LUMBA-707145 format. One record per residue (C-alpha): residue in one letter; z, x, y. Coordinates in Angstrom, 2 decimals. Example, Ala and Ser with C-alpha at 12.3 -4.5 7.8 and 13.67 -1.06 7.14 Angstrom:
aa	z	x	y
A	7.80	12.30	-4.50
S	7.14	13.67	-1.06
end
This chain:
aa	z	x	y
M	0.00	0.00	0.00
R	-0.98	1.43	3.40
P	1.98	2.49	5.54
N	0.60	0.83	8.68
L	0.41	-2.75	7.40
S	1.17	-5.29	10.11
V	3.68	-8.09	9.74
D	0.87	-10.62	10.00
Y	-1.06	-8.88	7.24
I	1.99	-8.89	4.93
I	2.48	-12.62	5.53
H	-1.23	-13.25	4.88
F	-1.09	-11.12	1.72
V	1.94	-13.00	0.38
N	0.31	-16.37	1.02
C	-2.85	-15.26	-0.80
C	-0.80	-14.07	-3.76
K	1.05	-17.38	-3.86
R	-2.20	-19.28	-3.77
E	-3.67	-17.21	-6.59
R	-0.33	-17.28	-8.46
V	-0.18	-13.51	-8.87
L	2.84	-12.86	-6.65
H	5.01	-11.63	-9.55
A	2.83	-8.55	-9.88
Y	3.44	-7.49	-6.28
V	7.06	-8.50	-5.57
A	8.61	-5.12	-6.41
G	5.97	-3.22	-4.41
L	6.35	-5.44	-1.35
H	10.13	-5.06	-1.41
A	9.86	-1.26	-1.75
Y	7.36	-1.07	1.13
A	9.61	-3.15	3.40
L	12.62	-1.00	2.48
V	10.85	2.30	3.18
N	9.38	1.08	6.47
G	12.56	-0.51	7.83
L	11.19	-4.04	7.57
E	13.71	-5.35	5.04
T	15.88	-6.97	7.71
H	12.99	-7.95	9.96
L	13.48	-11.62	10.90
T	10.23	-12.87	9.37
I	9.67	-10.28	6.62
G	13.31	-10.34	5.48
N	13.39	-14.12	5.05
L	9.97	-14.00	3.40
L	11.16	-11.37	0.94
V	14.17	-13.51	0.00
S	11.88	-16.46	-0.70
I	9.63	-14.42	-3.00
L	12.33	-12.32	-4.70
V	14.02	-15.48	-6.02
D	10.83	-16.34	-7.91
V	11.62	-13.41	-10.20
D	14.75	-14.28	-12.21
A	15.82	-10.64	-12.47
S	15.70	-10.29	-8.68
I	18.16	-13.06	-7.74
C	20.93	-10.53	-7.02
R	18.60	-8.44	-4.83
A	17.51	-11.61	-3.04
R	21.12	-12.59	-2.31
S	22.01	-9.08	-1.18
L	19.08	-9.04	1.25
F	19.85	-12.58	2.41
D	23.41	-11.58	3.30
K	22.11	-8.67	5.44
L	19.84	-10.82	7.58
A	21.00	-11.43	11.14
E	19.27	-14.82	11.12
R	18.51	-16.78	7.98
K	15.65	-19.22	8.00
D	15.90	-22.62	6.31
F	13.02	-21.82	3.95
A	14.84	-18.71	2.64
C	18.10	-20.61	2.22
N	16.30	-23.43	0.40
A	14.59	-20.91	-1.87
L	17.87	-19.18	-2.76
I	19.70	-22.47	-3.44
N	16.79	-23.64	-5.57
A	16.83	-20.40	-7.57
Y	20.56	-20.69	-8.31
A	20.04	-24.26	-9.51
R	17.05	-23.26	-11.63
L	19.14	-20.58	-13.35
G	22.04	-22.96	-13.95
E	24.28	-21.18	-11.45
W	25.54	-24.54	-10.22
R	28.62	-23.33	-8.35
F	26.65	-20.65	-6.44
A	24.06	-23.25	-5.41
I	26.70	-25.67	-4.10
T	28.73	-22.95	-2.34
L	25.64	-21.70	-0.51
Y	24.75	-25.25	0.52
Q	28.27	-25.87	1.79
E	28.17	-22.64	3.80
F	24.92	-23.50	5.56
S	25.13	-27.28	5.79
V	27.40	-26.86	8.82
K	24.51	-25.01	10.48
S	22.24	-28.05	10.19
L	20.31	-26.76	7.20
Q	17.11	-28.76	6.70
L	16.87	-29.44	2.98
R	13.56	-29.57	1.15
S	12.78	-31.98	-1.65
H	13.03	-29.47	-4.49
T	16.27	-28.08	-3.06
C	17.76	-31.59	-3.00
V	16.81	-32.07	-6.62
G	18.37	-28.73	-7.62
L	21.56	-29.40	-5.66
L	21.92	-32.90	-7.06
K	21.50	-31.49	-10.56
A	24.28	-28.99	-9.79
C	26.56	-31.78	-8.54
A	25.79	-33.80	-11.66
M	26.57	-30.91	-13.99
L	29.85	-30.13	-12.18
Q	30.61	-33.83	-11.56
D	31.07	-32.93	-7.89
A	30.63	-36.41	-6.42
E	31.99	-35.42	-3.00
T	29.31	-32.77	-2.41
G	26.70	-35.08	-3.92
M	27.54	-37.79	-1.39
H	27.40	-35.20	1.43
I	23.92	-34.14	0.32
H	22.88	-37.79	0.14
A	24.11	-38.39	3.68
N	22.16	-35.39	5.02
M	18.85	-35.72	3.19
G	17.33	-38.23	5.62
C	14.00	-39.70	4.59
L	13.84	-37.48	1.49
E	15.71	-40.27	-0.33
N	12.48	-42.26	-0.25
E	10.71	-39.68	-2.42
Q	10.59	-40.85	-6.02
F	11.84	-37.72	-7.76
V	14.61	-37.14	-5.18
A	15.83	-40.73	-5.56
T	15.76	-40.36	-9.35
S	17.91	-37.22	-9.05
L	20.33	-39.19	-6.86
I	20.58	-41.92	-9.49
D	21.22	-39.28	-12.16
M	23.88	-37.52	-10.06
Y	25.80	-40.69	-9.26
A	25.56	-41.84	-12.88
K	26.86	-38.53	-14.29
C	29.73	-38.67	-11.78
G	30.59	-42.17	-13.03
M	29.61	-43.84	-9.73
L	27.35	-46.45	-11.28
D	27.47	-48.89	-8.36
R	25.97	-46.22	-6.10
A	23.41	-45.31	-8.76
Q	22.38	-48.96	-8.98
T	22.17	-49.22	-5.16
V	19.84	-46.20	-4.91
F	17.71	-47.63	-7.73
D	17.49	-51.04	-6.04
R	16.37	-49.44	-2.75
L	13.39	-47.78	-4.41
T	10.19	-49.59	-3.49
V	8.47	-48.32	-6.63
H	10.09	-47.73	-10.00
D	8.79	-45.67	-12.89
V	9.97	-44.94	-16.43
I	11.88	-41.86	-15.26
S	13.95	-43.78	-12.69
W	14.64	-46.54	-15.24
N	15.72	-43.88	-17.75
A	18.09	-42.29	-15.22
L	19.83	-45.62	-14.64
L	19.85	-46.62	-18.32
A	21.22	-43.20	-19.33
G	23.95	-43.54	-16.72
Y	25.14	-46.84	-18.13
S	25.01	-45.70	-21.75
H	26.67	-42.31	-21.18
N	29.51	-43.99	-19.27
G	30.13	-46.49	-22.08
Y	28.54	-49.56	-20.47
G	26.49	-50.53	-23.49
H	25.71	-54.10	-22.49
K	24.52	-53.03	-19.02
A	22.34	-50.34	-20.58
L	20.73	-52.81	-22.97
S	20.19	-55.22	-20.07
C	18.30	-52.43	-18.25
F	16.30	-51.79	-21.42
E	15.19	-55.41	-21.57
Q	14.54	-55.68	-17.82
M	12.32	-52.59	-17.62
Q	10.14	-53.95	-20.42
S	9.95	-57.38	-18.80
E	8.60	-55.62	-15.69
G	5.83	-54.00	-17.71
F	7.21	-50.51	-18.30
H	6.75	-48.92	-21.72
P	9.84	-47.15	-23.09
D	9.51	-43.50	-24.05
A	11.62	-41.35	-26.39
V	14.33	-40.91	-23.72
T	14.52	-44.68	-23.18
F	14.89	-45.33	-26.89
T	17.51	-42.58	-27.27
C	19.71	-44.05	-24.50
S	19.24	-47.58	-25.84
L	20.29	-46.52	-29.34
K	23.41	-44.96	-27.84
A	24.12	-48.29	-26.11
C	23.71	-50.15	-29.43
G	26.30	-47.83	-30.96
I	28.71	-48.47	-28.09
V	28.58	-52.27	-28.46
G	28.24	-52.18	-32.26
D	24.92	-54.03	-32.24
G	23.41	-52.72	-35.46
D	20.75	-55.44	-35.55
K	19.29	-54.47	-32.17
G	19.56	-50.82	-33.17
T	17.59	-51.54	-36.34
A	14.92	-53.33	-34.29
I	14.60	-50.28	-32.02
H	14.41	-48.06	-35.12
D	11.47	-50.12	-36.39
R	9.67	-49.68	-33.05
V	10.11	-45.92	-32.82
R	9.01	-45.58	-36.44
K	5.79	-47.49	-35.74
L	5.20	-45.37	-32.63
G	5.67	-42.20	-34.67
L	8.32	-40.84	-32.31
I	10.92	-39.74	-34.87
E	9.09	-37.10	-36.89
N	9.38	-34.19	-34.46
N	12.08	-35.47	-32.11
I	15.49	-34.30	-33.32
I	17.26	-35.87	-30.31
L	15.92	-39.31	-31.18
G	16.67	-38.75	-34.87
N	20.25	-37.80	-34.04
A	20.57	-40.91	-31.85
L	19.57	-43.06	-34.84
V	22.14	-41.41	-37.11
D	24.80	-41.84	-34.42
M	23.92	-45.51	-33.81
Y	24.04	-46.48	-37.48
A	27.26	-44.49	-37.96
K	29.01	-46.13	-35.00
C	27.88	-49.58	-36.18
G	29.41	-48.95	-39.60
K	26.04	-48.88	-41.39
L	26.93	-45.61	-43.04
E	24.46	-45.78	-45.92
K	21.65	-46.28	-43.41
A	23.00	-43.42	-41.29
Q	22.97	-41.19	-44.37
E	19.42	-42.32	-45.19
V	18.13	-41.44	-41.70
F	20.04	-38.15	-41.79
D	18.51	-37.20	-45.16
A	15.02	-37.97	-43.82
L	15.35	-35.68	-40.77
R	13.01	-32.71	-40.97
N	15.38	-30.59	-38.92
R	19.12	-30.96	-38.48
N	21.46	-29.36	-36.00
V	25.18	-29.53	-35.32
V	24.72	-32.87	-33.54
S	23.05	-34.41	-36.61
W	25.87	-33.35	-38.92
T	28.61	-34.27	-36.47
S	27.17	-37.75	-35.84
L	27.28	-38.52	-39.57
L	30.70	-36.92	-40.08
A	32.17	-38.79	-37.09
G	30.85	-42.08	-38.46
Y	32.58	-41.54	-41.79
A	35.82	-40.55	-40.05
Q	35.66	-43.49	-37.62
H	35.22	-46.02	-40.41
E	38.01	-44.56	-42.57
R	35.77	-42.97	-45.17
S	37.70	-39.77	-44.75
H	36.78	-38.24	-48.12
D	33.07	-38.62	-47.26
A	33.73	-37.11	-43.82
L	35.31	-33.98	-45.28
T	32.58	-33.70	-47.92
C	30.05	-33.84	-45.09
F	31.97	-31.10	-43.27
E	31.91	-28.84	-46.34
R	28.15	-29.42	-46.83
M	27.58	-28.55	-43.19
L	29.34	-25.20	-43.62
Q	27.30	-24.54	-46.78
H	24.14	-24.99	-44.68
D	25.42	-22.34	-42.22
I	25.73	-24.82	-39.35
A	28.51	-23.69	-37.02
P	30.88	-26.56	-36.16
D	31.46	-27.38	-32.51
A	34.51	-28.99	-30.88
A	33.33	-32.51	-31.74
T	32.82	-31.52	-35.40
F	36.31	-30.11	-35.76
S	37.75	-33.12	-33.94
S	36.17	-35.55	-36.42
A	37.14	-33.42	-39.43
L	40.75	-33.33	-38.20
K	40.62	-37.11	-37.74
A	39.59	-37.40	-41.40
C	42.54	-35.20	-42.43
G	44.85	-37.49	-40.48
G	43.30	-40.53	-42.14
L	43.98	-39.07	-45.58
R	47.37	-37.68	-44.56
D	45.97	-34.44	-45.99
V	48.12	-32.02	-44.05
N	47.09	-29.02	-46.19
K	43.44	-29.47	-45.29
G	44.46	-30.08	-41.68
I	46.40	-26.80	-41.56
Q	43.39	-25.04	-43.09
L	41.14	-26.43	-40.35
H	43.68	-25.44	-37.70
A	43.60	-21.88	-39.02
D	39.78	-21.94	-39.03
V	39.74	-23.03	-35.38
E	42.08	-20.20	-34.41
R	40.14	-17.67	-36.47
R	36.88	-18.50	-34.70
G	38.56	-17.99	-31.33
T	35.83	-19.87	-29.45
F	37.85	-23.04	-28.93
N	40.91	-21.65	-27.18
D	42.19	-24.16	-24.63
N	39.64	-26.75	-25.82
V	41.26	-30.07	-24.95
I	39.24	-32.07	-27.51
I	40.38	-29.93	-30.44
G	43.91	-29.67	-29.06
N	44.20	-33.45	-28.89
A	42.73	-33.80	-32.39
L	45.33	-31.37	-33.75
V	48.17	-33.30	-32.12
D	46.78	-36.52	-33.59
M	46.31	-35.04	-37.08
Y	49.84	-33.62	-37.31
A	51.29	-36.84	-35.87
K	49.46	-39.01	-38.41
C	50.69	-36.74	-41.21
G	54.26	-37.17	-40.00
L	54.72	-33.51	-38.99
M	56.03	-34.36	-35.54
N	57.45	-30.88	-34.92
N	53.99	-29.37	-35.46
A	52.44	-32.05	-33.26
C	54.93	-31.29	-30.48
E	54.32	-27.55	-30.80
V	50.56	-27.99	-30.39
F	51.14	-30.44	-27.53
D	53.44	-28.00	-25.71
N	50.88	-25.19	-26.07
L	47.99	-27.20	-24.62
A	46.66	-25.77	-21.36
A	46.55	-29.28	-19.92
H	47.72	-32.69	-21.09
D	45.59	-35.79	-20.64
V	46.00	-39.42	-21.63
V	44.62	-38.69	-25.12
S	47.14	-35.95	-25.94
W	50.08	-37.98	-24.64
T	48.91	-41.08	-26.51
A	48.43	-39.19	-29.79
L	52.03	-37.99	-29.67
I	53.42	-41.40	-28.67
C	51.45	-43.11	-31.46
G	52.70	-40.56	-33.98
Y	56.31	-41.29	-33.11
A	55.70	-45.06	-33.17
Q	53.83	-44.91	-36.48
H	56.65	-43.03	-38.21
E	59.40	-45.32	-36.89
Y	60.67	-42.97	-34.19
G	60.68	-45.78	-31.67
E	63.20	-44.29	-29.24
E	61.31	-40.98	-29.06
A	58.03	-42.82	-28.51
L	59.45	-44.85	-25.62
A	61.10	-41.80	-24.05
L	57.76	-40.00	-24.15
F	56.03	-43.04	-22.66
E	58.48	-43.04	-19.74
Q	57.99	-39.29	-19.25
M	54.23	-39.78	-19.21
R	54.54	-42.48	-16.56
S	56.91	-40.37	-14.44
E	54.39	-37.50	-14.44
G	51.70	-39.82	-13.12
I	49.46	-39.67	-16.18
P	47.26	-42.79	-16.29
I	47.79	-44.95	-19.38
N	45.15	-46.70	-21.46
D	45.26	-49.63	-23.84
V	46.03	-47.42	-26.86
T	49.02	-45.87	-25.05
V	50.38	-49.32	-24.23
S	49.69	-50.63	-27.73
C	51.61	-47.77	-29.38
S	54.49	-48.16	-26.93
L	54.72	-51.89	-27.68
K	54.64	-51.05	-31.39
A	57.60	-48.73	-30.80
C	59.45	-51.56	-29.04
G	58.87	-53.81	-32.04
S	60.01	-51.19	-34.55
I	63.47	-50.79	-32.95
G	63.82	-54.26	-31.44
A	63.69	-52.92	-27.87
L	62.91	-56.31	-26.34
N	63.82	-55.35	-22.76
N	61.45	-52.37	-22.85
G	58.75	-54.61	-24.27
I	59.22	-57.20	-21.52
K	59.05	-54.44	-18.87
I	55.78	-53.13	-20.32
H	54.49	-56.72	-20.48
N	55.23	-57.22	-16.77
D	53.57	-53.91	-15.84
I	50.33	-54.60	-17.70
E	50.20	-58.14	-16.38
Q	50.22	-56.70	-12.87
N	47.60	-53.99	-13.51
G	45.22	-56.43	-15.20
M	45.12	-54.77	-18.63
L	45.89	-58.07	-20.38
K	42.58	-59.42	-19.10
T	40.53	-56.53	-20.46
S	42.17	-55.37	-23.70
Q	42.31	-57.49	-26.83
L	44.20	-54.65	-28.53
V	47.08	-54.92	-26.03
C	47.20	-58.71	-26.29
N	47.41	-58.53	-30.08
T	50.12	-55.86	-30.02
L	52.14	-57.87	-27.50
I	52.22	-60.83	-29.91
D	53.29	-58.48	-32.69
M	56.04	-56.95	-30.51
Y	57.57	-60.33	-29.63
S	57.39	-61.38	-33.31
K	59.16	-58.23	-34.51
C	61.82	-58.63	-31.81
G	62.64	-62.11	-33.17
M	60.91	-63.95	-30.30
I	58.35	-65.82	-32.41
G	58.32	-68.71	-29.92
K	57.43	-66.31	-27.09
A	54.75	-64.75	-29.30
H	53.23	-68.18	-30.00
Y	53.42	-69.14	-26.30
F	51.47	-66.01	-25.34
F	49.00	-66.66	-28.19
D	48.30	-70.16	-26.83
K	47.59	-68.75	-23.34
L	44.87	-66.39	-24.58
C	41.29	-67.39	-23.77
I	39.85	-64.97	-26.31
R	41.21	-64.39	-29.82
D	39.96	-62.42	-32.77
V	40.98	-62.28	-36.42
V	43.69	-59.72	-35.57
T	45.21	-62.08	-32.97
W	45.55	-64.83	-35.57
T	46.81	-62.41	-38.21
V	49.61	-60.86	-36.12
L	51.00	-64.31	-35.26
L	50.66	-65.47	-38.87
T	52.44	-62.28	-39.99
G	55.23	-62.95	-37.51
Y	55.85	-66.38	-39.03
A	55.61	-64.91	-42.54
Q	58.39	-62.44	-41.68
T	60.64	-65.31	-40.55
G	59.96	-67.28	-43.74
A	58.24	-70.16	-41.89
I	55.82	-70.80	-44.74
D	54.49	-74.13	-43.40
Q	53.54	-72.48	-40.11
V	51.83	-69.67	-42.05
F	49.66	-72.17	-43.93
H	48.96	-74.09	-40.71
L	47.75	-70.96	-38.89
Y	45.60	-69.93	-41.85
N	43.87	-73.32	-41.91
A	43.44	-73.32	-38.12
M	41.86	-69.86	-37.99
C	39.42	-70.76	-40.79
Q	38.48	-74.03	-39.06
Q	37.70	-72.09	-35.87
G	35.33	-69.81	-37.74
F	37.50	-66.71	-38.16
K	37.22	-64.85	-41.45
P	40.65	-63.77	-42.72
N	40.96	-60.09	-43.52
S	42.93	-58.01	-46.00
I	46.07	-58.00	-43.83
T	45.92	-61.78	-43.34
F	46.11	-62.31	-47.08
L	48.80	-59.66	-47.51
S	51.04	-61.57	-45.09
I	50.34	-64.89	-46.83
L	51.05	-63.42	-50.28
T	54.27	-61.85	-48.99
A	55.37	-65.21	-47.57
C	54.54	-66.97	-50.86
S	56.48	-64.34	-52.79
H	59.60	-64.70	-50.64
A	59.38	-68.49	-50.82
G	58.87	-68.43	-54.59
L	55.55	-70.34	-54.29
L	53.85	-69.02	-57.41
E	50.99	-71.53	-57.58
E	50.11	-71.21	-53.89
G	50.24	-67.41	-54.10
Q	47.83	-67.37	-57.04
I	45.46	-69.73	-55.20
F	45.37	-67.47	-52.13
Y	44.86	-64.39	-54.31
D	41.84	-66.08	-55.91
I	40.47	-67.12	-52.49
M	40.81	-63.55	-51.26
T	39.08	-61.93	-54.23
R	36.47	-64.58	-55.08
K	35.58	-66.41	-51.88
Y	35.95	-63.53	-49.41
E	35.30	-60.74	-51.94
I	38.16	-58.65	-50.56
F	39.13	-55.91	-52.99
P	42.92	-56.08	-53.55
T	44.94	-53.07	-52.45
A	48.14	-51.81	-54.07
E	50.07	-53.87	-51.49
H	48.32	-57.09	-52.55
D	48.97	-56.38	-56.21
T	52.61	-55.58	-55.47
C	53.00	-58.99	-53.83
V	51.51	-60.79	-56.82
V	53.59	-58.77	-59.27
D	56.68	-59.61	-57.21
L	55.64	-63.28	-57.14
L	55.19	-63.41	-60.92
S	58.40	-61.48	-61.51
R	60.45	-63.79	-59.28
A	59.04	-66.75	-61.23
G	60.05	-65.15	-64.54
Q	56.46	-64.57	-65.71
L	57.09	-60.93	-66.49
E	54.44	-60.58	-69.20
K	51.77	-61.79	-66.75
A	53.05	-59.33	-64.16
V	52.76	-56.39	-66.57
L	49.32	-57.57	-67.72
L	48.13	-57.63	-64.09
M	49.45	-54.11	-63.63
K	47.47	-52.91	-66.64
E	44.28	-54.36	-65.11
M	44.76	-52.55	-61.79
P	42.06	-49.97	-60.95
S	44.73	-47.39	-60.08
Y	47.86	-46.49	-61.99
P	50.80	-48.71	-60.92
N	53.13	-47.00	-58.48
L	56.90	-46.65	-58.70
A	57.57	-49.67	-56.46
L	55.73	-51.96	-58.90
W	57.70	-50.80	-61.93
L	60.97	-51.10	-60.00
T	59.98	-54.65	-59.05
V	59.50	-55.51	-62.72
L	62.70	-53.70	-63.68
G	64.67	-55.70	-61.11
A	63.18	-58.94	-62.42
C	64.05	-57.97	-66.01
R	67.70	-57.79	-64.95
K	67.46	-61.23	-63.33
W	65.81	-62.85	-66.36
G	67.65	-60.84	-69.03
N	64.49	-59.35	-70.55
L	65.89	-56.17	-72.08
E	62.80	-55.20	-74.08
L	60.43	-55.35	-71.12
G	63.09	-53.69	-68.98
C	63.10	-50.65	-71.27
H	59.29	-50.55	-71.12
A	59.32	-50.69	-67.32
F	62.00	-47.98	-67.23
Q	59.84	-45.60	-69.31
K	56.78	-46.30	-67.13
A	58.78	-45.69	-63.96
L	59.95	-42.32	-65.33
E	56.31	-41.37	-65.97
V	55.65	-41.87	-62.25
D	58.77	-40.06	-60.96
V	61.45	-38.80	-63.30
R	63.77	-37.77	-60.44
D	63.94	-41.02	-58.46
P	67.56	-42.29	-58.55
A	66.56	-45.95	-57.99
T	64.96	-46.03	-61.45
Y	68.18	-45.01	-63.22
I	70.33	-47.34	-61.10
S	68.04	-50.30	-61.89
M	68.10	-49.58	-65.64
C	71.88	-49.17	-65.59
N	72.14	-52.61	-63.97
V	69.98	-54.11	-66.74
F	72.23	-52.63	-69.46
T	75.42	-53.64	-67.60
D	74.33	-57.27	-67.31
A	73.39	-57.21	-71.00
G	76.88	-55.92	-71.90
M	75.52	-52.65	-73.31
E	77.97	-50.19	-71.76
E	77.10	-47.33	-74.15
H	73.44	-47.39	-73.05
F	74.58	-47.58	-69.42
R	76.42	-44.26	-69.74
E	73.54	-42.68	-71.64
V	71.06	-43.56	-68.88
E	73.54	-42.40	-66.25
E	73.86	-38.99	-67.91
I	70.09	-38.59	-68.34
G	69.52	-39.50	-64.70
F	72.17	-37.05	-63.47
S	70.64	-34.27	-65.58
C	67.06	-34.95	-64.37
M	68.04	-35.16	-60.71
C	69.98	-31.91	-60.93
H	67.04	-30.08	-62.48
end
């Protein structure tokens, strides 16, 4: 390059290079020439150099260094530097530079606005985003700037503002619709997202892969598997799935969230390529729908395929451990997380560990993890409170709830539900009433069916069944759980007529009783000695509703038969059970043998109970009672000695 090049020539040369798109080849030479000839900080040349250096990713540091030396910085150079930071994902640098120069009336360009809004979206910096919006002037009318605004507001959770910007647009396109739809779906507003999906099509816009992906996410949120299946059929016909792993993952996630786990597995198996999101979507579905064994099997298969788990994967696997109460596997996963060292201070995994230990009843471990968390949020507090409530530590749960409130941590419906459960477990009626008053004032009763149901349960357990029924009658919306908790409350008080009345009423109103509904009815029948009615309900449960009986259901029926003296039928039912009868069942029979004087069957039940647990003292005490009532003192002492020997060893 000639040493006597004029400033005008350099500017002309740069513009020609830009036009011919060959500037990259000359950037280093131009910078060196300016440096040697003292032009680097020249007002025009210096700003021009900044604007061209940023086009070379490796030169961003040189561009910033030169920019900082300039006595006067032009808007075009500042725009170029901000844009470069945004392009490289240096979001904080882009925003900081904007904030520094916005006070100097920086005139933003369209592409700079887009880059800055992307930075605000990624950092969820709504305050800066709104400042940019206020200072962009007529640029808001440009389609791609407005779309970036919609995306920024949506990612910051400000959906009303996103909708307002969208509505102001004179012309919409698929990209602007997608930005709005994605905002609603990513923020959990599934119904609003699906409404957008329908509206954009009614206005003549054809969905693309992004549209379908966001709509499938919305279907998963609202649990609309039928609509999700319809979308699946469309994308299959359009041939969009084959090479689109994001869309394929969205399908797996939708089916998993909707509980269609076989379909989720089918789509997963058909994917040509799978990544950590594919595996985690399937695993999370199994964990969410209490198929914890399948979830952990999926996790093991994932590791065998050399897919590195992320935070969401570990979180779902830990949830499965909690579901199975498999503390050994949970501890193994905890060790794996620490060994990898990439998830230190990860709040998602920290919360999952607290939840897993709490569900497994290891409250000391749960507290230790909780105390070591870098930050506590509503999820970590709630996991600990629920753990205490679940394991009958009601006072500890309520103390933690009060501490959470005093520290200003916002509560959610799960927090309140677990706290109400704690009130019910220890009969803390006054605490329950206080929580009731608080949530009535903050409006949670109008938005959370979970809280309403737990409130009925709390009043029932605190002996206020009338109050529970009064609140039930006030509810505008009820589900099967609402009916079941009230029915269970009456069952616990022995009000069998009211139990039958509620069962008939819920069926007449179209609610399908669930496993817990029948468990409460069978328990009530057992305590009332209503053998015939209990058998009828058992048949309705298994034949009409095709509900597979659990050990709890079978225990109720065995207890019912035993109380009625039909001990042979009780033992026959136990032999037909899919799983080996537990200790509680054999003790139930043993107790009934004492009542009805059936020594032979009592001895049989005693032997079976010992096969389950030879060291349990209740077994020996029950058998001693049978022999005592039968006047067989010598056998009483023999059993007593055997029991003492077994328990000592």
